[in-house]
N, C-alpha and C positions, 0 to 999 in steps of 0.2 A: 505494500499501500503507500503511494507516495501524498507526503503535507506537507505543506506550503507554512511555514513562520517565519510572517517579514519578507525578509530576504533571501531566506533559510531552506531548504528543498531536503527533506529526512523522506529517506529510501526504507524499509523494512522489511523488512524478513515472509515469507507469506503465513507463514503459523503464529503472527501476532495476529491481536483483533488491540484497533488505535482509534484514541479515540480526543477528539479535541478538545480537552473539557473545561478551560474554558470558554465557546462554544457551543455548547451541548445545549443543548434543550431546554434539562431540564435547569441546568447554571441560570438559562438566561429568566427562562416565565417563574421561576420557584425560587431557585438557593437564595442567588441574591439579591429575593422580597422580604426575607427574612434576616436583614439586619445591614446598615447601615457598613461600608470596608470590611463584606466578607469578600474575599478573594479566590482564586483557585491554581494550577500547575498547567501546564501553557497544553501538553499530551498528557496522556492516560496510554504506557501500552504494556496487554496484557498476553503473558504464553505460559510460561514455568515460571516466571519467575516476575513478577508487578515491576515498574520502569514507573513514576512519576516525574517526569520531564521538565524544567521550564529554560525557557532559554531568552538571554541577553545577550541584544548583538549592538555593539560600542561603535559602530567601524562607522558609521554615521557621523557630520558633520553637527549637527543637531542634537549632538550629544548631551544629556542635559549628567551636568558632576552630578555624583553619588557619595560620600563612602560608605568605604567595605564595611562597616561594622553596622552601617543603615539600610545594605543589600541588606547583609547575611541577617538582619533580623526580617524584613520584609521576603525575606526566598521563607522562611523559619514557621513565619504563618501563614502563605500558601502553601505552604505541607500541609498543615495540621487543620488550616482549613479545605483543602481536598481531599483529606479524608476520614473529613465531616460532611462533604457532601456527596461523598461517592454507600456509603452509607444507607440513606433514605435515598438514593435516586435506581437501589435494587428492587422499593417496592411503589415508587412510588412514581417513577418516568412515566411519565403518556407513551416511548418508542420501547419497541422492544430490544433495537440492538443498544440501546445504553444499558438497558436493566441487563440484557446478556452479559456484557463485559464491566458491570457493578456488581454481581452476582460469581462473576469468576474469578472476579480483582478477592474478590473476600472471603473465596475458601482456601486461597492460595497468604500463607506466613509469609514470604519472602516481600519483602523491598525492599528498590534502593529506587533510592533518588538521584538523577541526574542532574545536573548548573552546566548545561549547554551558552559556556558565555566565549562572546567574538572580543580581544582587544582589541583596541583602534592604537595605532599610534602612537611610537610618544611624544608627550606634549606636557609642558608646567603645568596648564590651564585646565588641566581635565583630570577629574581621580583616577579614573580606571582608568587610565592612562596604567598606571604606579602598582598595579593591581598584581598579589603575592598567589598566585592560585594554589600556591600547595598552602599555603597559611586559611584560604580561603575556604577550603577543605574542611584543614584543622578545626574552623571556628563552625561550620555548618556540622561536622560529626559530632562536634562535645555537644553539640545544645540537638539534636535529632535523633543520636546513639538510644535513645532508651523504646524510638517507634520504627524504628528502621537497621534493614541484615547491613546497609553501603549506604556509602554521599561518595558521589566523584563529579570530580570538574573538569570536563571539557570541554577543548576546543571541536571544529570542521575535522580538524589535523587529525585526532584519535580514532581509532580505526581493530577500537577490543569490543564493541558493540552491537549487536540484535542487528547495527539497521548505516547508516551512510549518511551521511549529509556535503550540496553541493552546496 
């Protein structure tokens, strides 16, 4: 399956079930109406391992600066809100595909959060230029280790995942 997220194209293995979680009908029509500020990761990928995938592409010249600590907090909230979103989706979504993917997700205990980040070229005015991805991964892991099997911070050059990115 092919999924476009911004200027990036994800090509997933055929054995994976994919849902653009933040574009799902259940998220748009029901979940975000529960309370202000509820968020979701970009992509849910389900196979023998569940993946929550958040994508940030900071290569664009209009990128707003954000501190690494602030971004870690945003990502943690998106992961927690996404897990809270998937549970009721299993029974309350009006779409069979959303129910099916949520059911499969909830039947599997292995959950990996993938933060896909494309960094801009180095420049003094943009904080993202100086992000250390290993420290980023460590901070996310520290915050999310209680609920996740693993956290990975990747860019499109990473090739160990069961999908490709162009």
